[in-house]
TIKOL-416391 format. One record per residue: residue number from 0; x, y, z of N, C-alpha, C in turn. Coordinates in steps of 0.05 Angstrom, whole numbers. Example, Ala and Ser with C-alpha at 12.3 -4.5 7.8 and 13.67 -1.06 7.14 Angstrom:
# residues 2
NODE   num       nX       nY       nZ      caX      caY      caZ       cX       cY       cZ
NODE     0      264     -114      156      246      -90      156      264      -66      156
NODE     1      257      -45      142      273      -21      143      258        1      157
//
This chain:
# residues 187
NODE   num       nX       nY       nZ      caX      caY      caZ       cX       cY       cZ
NODE     0     -572     3473    -1166     -596     3476    -1164     -612     3457    -1181
NODE     1     -608     3461    -1206     -623     3443    -1226     -619     3413    -1218
NODE     2     -596     3406    -1210     -599     3378    -1206     -614     3368    -1182
NODE     3     -619     3383    -1164     -628     3377    -1140     -662     3383    -1146
NODE     4     -672     3397    -1167     -700     3405    -1179     -702     3376    -1198
NODE     5     -684     3368    -1210     -688     3347    -1225     -693     3321    -1210
NODE     6     -674     3319    -1186     -681     3295    -1171     -703     3292    -1155
NODE     7     -717     3320    -1147     -744     3321    -1134     -761     3312    -1152
NODE     8     -757     3319    -1177     -782     3316    -1200     -784     3285    -1203
NODE     9     -761     3271    -1207     -755     3249    -1213     -770     3231    -1189
NODE    10     -762     3241    -1161     -773     3226    -1139     -803     3226    -1135
NODE    11     -810     3251    -1141     -844     3254    -1144     -857     3236    -1167
NODE    12     -842     3235    -1189     -857     3221    -1208     -853     3190    -1201
NODE    13     -829     3179    -1188     -829     3155    -1179     -852     3149    -1160
NODE    14     -859     3164    -1140     -879     3162    -1118     -905     3163    -1131
NODE    15     -910     3180    -1150     -934     3184    -1165     -938     3150    -1178
NODE    16     -917     3147    -1195     -916     3119    -1211     -924     3094    -1192
NODE    17     -910     3091    -1165     -914     3076    -1140     -943     3078    -1136
NODE    18     -956     3095    -1131     -986     3101    -1127    -1003     3085    -1141
NODE    19     -993     3095    -1171    -1014     3080    -1192    -1009     3049    -1193
NODE    20     -988     3042    -1188     -981     3012    -1188     -998     3000    -1168
NODE    21     -992     3013    -1141    -1006     3009    -1119    -1039     3000    -1120
NODE    22    -1046     3022    -1130    -1078     3024    -1140    -1082     3001    -1154
NODE    23    -1074     3002    -1180    -1079     2980    -1201    -1076     2952    -1187
NODE    24    -1054     2949    -1171    -1054     2925    -1153    -1074     2913    -1138
NODE    25    -1088     2937    -1121    -1105     2928    -1108    -1131     2927    -1121
NODE    26    -1135     2941    -1146    -1161     2936    -1161    -1155     2909    -1179
NODE    27    -1136     2899    -1186    -1135     2869    -1197    -1138     2851    -1180
NODE    28    -1127     2857    -1153    -1127     2831    -1132    -1155     2836    -1128
NODE    29    -1169     2856    -1120    -1198     2856    -1116    -1217     2836    -1138
NODE    30    -1205     2847    -1159    -1222     2835    -1184    -1222     2802    -1187
NODE    31    -1197     2794    -1181    -1192     2772    -1187    -1202     2751    -1162
NODE    32    -1197     2766    -1136    -1209     2755    -1119    -1243     2748    -1113
NODE    33    -1254     2774    -1131    -1286     2767    -1136    -1286     2750    -1154
NODE    34    -1274     2747    -1173    -1275     2722    -1197    -1276     2696    -1182
NODE    35    -1259     2693    -1165    -1250     2667    -1153    -1278     2665    -1138
NODE    36    -1287     2679    -1119    -1315     2679    -1106    -1337     2666    -1121
NODE    37    -1334     2686    -1145    -1357     2677    -1161    -1358     2647    -1173
NODE    38    -1334     2638    -1179    -1325     2612    -1191    -1336     2595    -1166
NODE    39    -1326     2599    -1145    -1333     2583    -1120    -1367     2579    -1114
NODE    40    -1379     2601    -1118    -1408     2603    -1117    -1422     2588    -1140
NODE    41    -1408     2590    -1164    -1424     2574    -1183    -1416     2543    -1182
NODE    42    -1393     2536    -1172    -1386     2508    -1167    -1405     2499    -1146
NODE    43    -1406     2510    -1122    -1425     2505    -1103    -1454     2495    -1116
NODE    44    -1463     2514    -1140    -1490     2515    -1145    -1491     2491    -1165
NODE    45    -1472     2482    -1179    -1475     2464    -1199    -1473     2439    -1183
NODE    46    -1457     2440    -1157    -1456     2413    -1148    -1479     2413    -1125
NODE    47    -1503     2430    -1122    -1526     2423    -1109    -1542     2416    -1135
NODE    48    -1543     2426    -1162    -1563     2417    -1176    -1552     2391    -1185
NODE    49    -1524     2384    -1185    -1522     2355    -1193    -1535     2334    -1170
NODE    50    -1531     2340    -1146    -1543     2331    -1123    -1577     2322    -1128
NODE    51    -1589     2347    -1138    -1619     2346    -1140    -1623     2325    -1165
NODE    52    -1611     2330    -1186    -1612     2311    -1210    -1611     2281    -1207
NODE    53    -1591     2275    -1179    -1585     2250    -1176    -1610     2236    -1157
NODE    54    -1628     2255    -1148    -1645     2241    -1129    -1667     2233    -1145
NODE    55    -1674     2203    -1134    -1698     2184    -1150    -1717     2176    -1131
NODE    56    -1709     2180    -1099    -1724     2168    -1079    -1745     2190    -1080
NODE    57    -1772     2184    -1079    -1788     2209    -1082    -1800     2217    -1050
NODE    58    -1789     2200    -1028    -1790     2214    -1001    -1772     2227     -994
NODE    59    -1748     2225    -1008    -1726     2245    -1003    -1731     2272    -1015
NODE    60    -1743     2274    -1041    -1748     2294    -1058    -1771     2309    -1042
NODE    61    -1790     2296    -1029    -1812     2309    -1019    -1805     2321     -993
NODE    62    -1784     2308     -980    -1776     2321     -951    -1757     2348     -961
NODE    63    -1747     2344     -983    -1731     2372     -984    -1749     2393     -996
NODE    64    -1772     2389    -1010    -1785     2411    -1022    -1800     2421     -996
NODE    65    -1810     2398     -977    -1823     2411     -955    -1806     2425     -935
NODE    66    -1779     2424     -930    -1759     2440     -918    -1754     2468     -932
NODE    67    -1756     2465     -960    -1759     2492     -972    -1780     2518     -970
NODE    68    -1807     2500     -963    -1830     2516     -955    -1841     2532     -974
NODE    69    -1833     2531    -1000    -1845     2554    -1020    -1843     2542    -1046
NODE    70    -1863     2550    -1063    -1866     2543    -1088    -1857     2562    -1106
NODE    71    -1833     2558    -1124    -1818     2571    -1141    -1824     2565    -1167
NODE    72    -1819     2582    -1183    -1820     2582    -1215    -1793     2567    -1223
NODE    73    -1791     2562    -1247    -1760     2555    -1259    -1739     2567    -1253
NODE    74    -1745     2599    -1259    -1720     2616    -1251    -1728     2638    -1233
NODE    75    -1714     2647    -1212    -1723     2668    -1197    -1701     2688    -1190
NODE    76    -1711     2708    -1175    -1690     2731    -1168    -1682     2747    -1190
NODE    77    -1666     2766    -1185    -1666     2791    -1201    -1650     2780    -1227
NODE    78    -1631     2760    -1225    -1613     2751    -1246    -1625     2726    -1260
NODE    79    -1651     2720    -1250    -1665     2694    -1262    -1645     2665    -1256
NODE    80    -1636     2666    -1231    -1624     2636    -1229    -1643     2616    -1227
NODE    81    -1631     2594    -1230    -1644     2564    -1233    -1657     2562    -1203
NODE    82    -1683     2553    -1199    -1690     2551    -1172    -1690     2520    -1164
NODE    83    -1675     2518    -1142    -1672     2493    -1132    -1702     2474    -1121
NODE    84    -1715     2495    -1115    -1742     2482    -1107    -1757     2470    -1136
NODE    85    -1759     2484    -1158    -1765     2477    -1180    -1750     2453    -1189
NODE    86    -1722     2456    -1183    -1714     2428    -1198    -1725     2404    -1182
NODE    87    -1728     2411    -1154    -1740     2387    -1140    -1768     2380    -1146
NODE    88    -1779     2400    -1156    -1809     2394    -1170    -1808     2376    -1193
NODE    89    -1786     2384    -1209    -1783     2367    -1234    -1778     2341    -1229
NODE    90    -1760     2334    -1210    -1751     2307    -1199    -1774     2299    -1185
NODE    91    -1794     2306    -1171    -1819     2296    -1162    -1841     2287    -1189
NODE    92    -1842     2305    -1202    -1859     2300    -1225    -1847     2277    -1242
NODE    93    -1817     2269    -1246    -1805     2252    -1261    -1807     2223    -1248
NODE    94    -1809     2227    -1225    -1802     2198    -1209    -1823     2189    -1191
NODE    95    -1848     2208    -1186    -1868     2200    -1172    -1894     2185    -1187
NODE    96    -1906     2168    -1184    -1927     2157    -1195    -1949     2173    -1194
NODE    97    -1974     2167    -1211    -1989     2186    -1211    -2012     2181    -1180
NODE    98    -2007     2158    -1174    -2019     2150    -1146    -2000     2166    -1125
NODE    99    -1978     2163    -1125    -1965     2176    -1103    -1966     2207    -1103
NODE   100    -1972     2216    -1125    -1972     2249    -1133    -2002     2254    -1123
NODE   101    -2024     2235    -1129    -2048     2239    -1110    -2046     2234    -1086
NODE   102    -2039     2217    -1078    -2034     2219    -1045    -2017     2244    -1032
NODE   103    -2002     2251    -1041    -1984     2274    -1036    -2003     2298    -1035
NODE   104    -2026     2300    -1045    -2045     2322    -1044    -2057     2326    -1015
NODE   105    -2051     2307     -995    -2056     2308     -969    -2034     2311     -950
NODE   106    -2014     2322     -965    -1990     2321     -946    -1989     2349     -929
NODE   107    -1978     2344     -908    -1974     2368     -888    -1965     2393     -902
NODE   108    -1947     2390     -918    -1934     2418     -932    -1950     2427     -956
NODE   109    -1958     2453     -951    -1973     2462     -972    -1947     2462    -1006
NODE   110    -1934     2467     -996    -1912     2467    -1022    -1916     2439    -1037
NODE   111    -1911     2418    -1018    -1915     2392    -1029    -1938     2388    -1041
NODE   112    -1959     2398    -1030    -1987     2394    -1043    -1988     2405    -1068
NODE   113    -1980     2434    -1073    -1979     2450    -1092    -1960     2438    -1120
NODE   114    -1941     2430    -1117    -1926     2416    -1134    -1931     2388    -1143
NODE   115    -1945     2373    -1126    -1959     2349    -1134    -1985     2347    -1150
NODE   116    -2004     2375    -1142    -2023     2383    -1165    -2011     2392    -1192
NODE   117    -1985     2406    -1187    -1982     2416    -1217    -1970     2393    -1234
NODE   118    -1957     2371    -1219    -1945     2352    -1233    -1971     2335    -1248
NODE   119    -1993     2333    -1230    -2017     2321    -1241    -2026     2336    -1265
NODE   120    -2031     2362    -1267    -2044     2377    -1287    -2016     2373    -1311
NODE   121    -1992     2373    -1309    -1977     2371    -1328    -1977     2345    -1339
NODE   122    -1982     2323    -1328    -1991     2298    -1338    -2015     2291    -1346
NODE   123    -2031     2317    -1345    -2059     2317    -1356    -2078     2289    -1341
NODE   124    -2075     2287    -1317    -2090     2266    -1301    -2116     2268    -1304
NODE   125    -2130     2241    -1313    -2159     2247    -1314    -2174     2254    -1289
NODE   126    -2160     2252    -1268    -2171     2255    -1245    -2174     2283    -1234
NODE   127    -2163     2300    -1249    -2155     2327    -1245    -2180     2344    -1233
NODE   128    -2201     2335    -1248    -2222     2357    -1235    -2238     2345    -1214
NODE   129    -2238     2322    -1203    -2249     2315    -1179    -2231     2318    -1162
NODE   130    -2208     2317    -1170    -2184     2324    -1144    -2185     2352    -1134
NODE   131    -2187     2369    -1158    -2192     2399    -1154    -2217     2401    -1132
NODE   132    -2236     2391    -1139    -2262     2394    -1127    -2256     2385    -1096
NODE   133    -2247     2360    -1093    -2247     2356    -1066    -2227     2370    -1053
NODE   134    -2211     2387    -1062    -2194     2405    -1045    -2201     2430    -1047
NODE   135    -2226     2439    -1050    -2235     2461    -1053    -2229     2477    -1024
NODE   136    -2235     2461     -997    -2229     2470     -973    -2199     2473     -967
NODE   137    -2185     2477     -983    -2149     2476     -977    -2144     2505     -973
NODE   138    -2151     2520     -954    -2145     2548     -953    -2120     2555     -941
NODE   139    -2103     2536     -933    -2078     2546     -924    -2064     2556     -940
NODE   140    -2045     2575     -930    -2030     2595     -950    -2007     2581     -951
NODE   141    -1992     2588     -980    -1962     2575     -989    -1952     2604     -998
NODE   142    -1925     2607     -995    -1908     2624    -1006    -1906     2614    -1034
NODE   143    -1901     2638    -1050    -1897     2632    -1079    -1872     2653    -1088
NODE   144    -1856     2641    -1108    -1838     2662    -1120    -1835     2656    -1146
NODE   145    -1844     2678    -1163    -1838     2670    -1191    -1820     2699    -1201
NODE   146    -1799     2690    -1217    -1777     2712    -1221    -1768     2727    -1187
NODE   147    -1770     2752    -1194    -1769     2766    -1169    -1800     2775    -1149
NODE   148    -1818     2765    -1156    -1839     2770    -1151    -1847     2748    -1132
NODE   149    -1851     2753    -1104    -1860     2739    -1086    -1889     2747    -1073
NODE   150    -1900     2729    -1066    -1931     2727    -1058    -1935     2704    -1043
NODE   151    -1964     2711    -1031    -1977     2684    -1016    -2001     2686    -1035
NODE   152    -2010     2657    -1029    -2035     2649    -1043    -2044     2620    -1025
NODE   153    -2073     2617    -1030    -2086     2593    -1021    -2080     2573    -1036
NODE   154    -2070     2547    -1023    -2072     2524    -1041    -2094     2521    -1064
NODE   155    -2117     2523    -1051    -2137     2521    -1068    -2132     2541    -1094
NODE   156    -2126     2564    -1087    -2124     2584    -1109    -2099     2577    -1129
NODE   157    -2078     2571    -1117    -2053     2555    -1131    -2068     2540    -1152
NODE   158    -2085     2515    -1142    -2093     2496    -1161    -2106     2512    -1181
NODE   159    -2126     2528    -1176    -2144     2540    -1193    -2125     2554    -1216
NODE   160    -2107     2569    -1205    -2094     2581    -1226    -2074     2562    -1250
NODE   161    -2073     2535    -1236    -2059     2516    -1252    -2082     2506    -1275
NODE   162    -2106     2508    -1271    -2130     2505    -1287    -2137     2527    -1306
NODE   163    -2125     2548    -1297    -2134     2571    -1315    -2122     2573    -1344
NODE   164    -2131     2587    -1360    -2123     2585    -1389    -2099     2599    -1393
NODE   165    -2092     2615    -1373    -2064     2628    -1375    -2041     2605    -1375
NODE   166    -2047     2588    -1353    -2029     2563    -1349    -2024     2550    -1381
NODE   167    -2044     2544    -1389    -2046     2524    -1418    -2035     2497    -1416
NODE   168    -2032     2488    -1391    -2021     2460    -1392    -2044     2437    -1391
NODE   169    -2067     2446    -1380    -2094     2429    -1378    -2114     2448    -1386
NODE   170    -2126     2443    -1411    -2146     2459    -1420    -2173     2445    -1409
NODE   171    -2182     2462    -1396    -2219     2455    -1389    -2235     2454    -1412
NODE   172    -2249     2434    -1412    -2275     2436    -1433    -2294     2452    -1417
NODE   173    -2312     2459    -1437    -2338     2479    -1426    -2351     2462    -1402
NODE   174    -2357     2435    -1404    -2370     2424    -1381    -2353     2424    -1356
NODE   175    -2332     2418    -1361    -2312     2421    -1336    -2310     2448    -1319
NODE   176    -2312     2465    -1341    -2313     2495    -1323    -2338     2501    -1315
NODE   177    -2362     2487    -1324    -2385     2494    -1312    -2384     2478    -1288
NODE   178    -2375     2453    -1285    -2382     2433    -1265    -2365     2451    -1240
NODE   179    -2338     2458    -1247    -2325     2477    -1225    -2337     2502    -1216
NODE   180    -2347     2517    -1231    -2366     2542    -1225    -2388     2534    -1212
NODE   181    -2403     2514    -1214    -2423     2506    -1201    -2423     2502    -1172
NODE   182    -2398     2482    -1167    -2390     2478    -1143    -2378     2495    -1125
NODE   183    -2362     2512    -1140    -2350     2540    -1128    -2375     2558    -1119
NODE   184    -2396     2560    -1132    -2413     2578    -1128    -2434     2567    -1104
NODE   185    -2435     2541    -1099    -2451     2531    -1079    -2437     2524    -1052
NODE   186    -2413     2529    -1055    -2397     2517    -1030    -2394     2543    -1013
//
């Protein structure tokens, strides 16, 4: 009887061990599969980033920004992923002339208009104040995404936010601020 009990115990232990091994195998398989998916996702993102960096044609960059339909900050989402839209903006700012950027302020896409104005502000264009004033009636709404916070704002208000002291790229003189305030007050 003791031999039968030992055989049963050995068999039960082997079954238990097989279960543990099976569970461990499933866990490891799932873990490595998810790592592979993450690697593929990272590779796909890197390919897209490389394609964006290779873009030099302003028209193609503008078409891609227009297709994206949103103004994004450099990092978006909960994980702070690199924004493709923002990379496109960087390429636009790097490859477009001041004249092209100025002309793009009349583009049909509000995202293109906002990024063009932002590029002009970052380049500290001398014509930024007259351009801002001439676009005070641009009340089309554009979607924005900064980090994980999405919102909508008018193009005019987006322009104004770029000229605010918080943005710190373009510091308005007292005369410039007074001119803008006087125009806003009387509009």
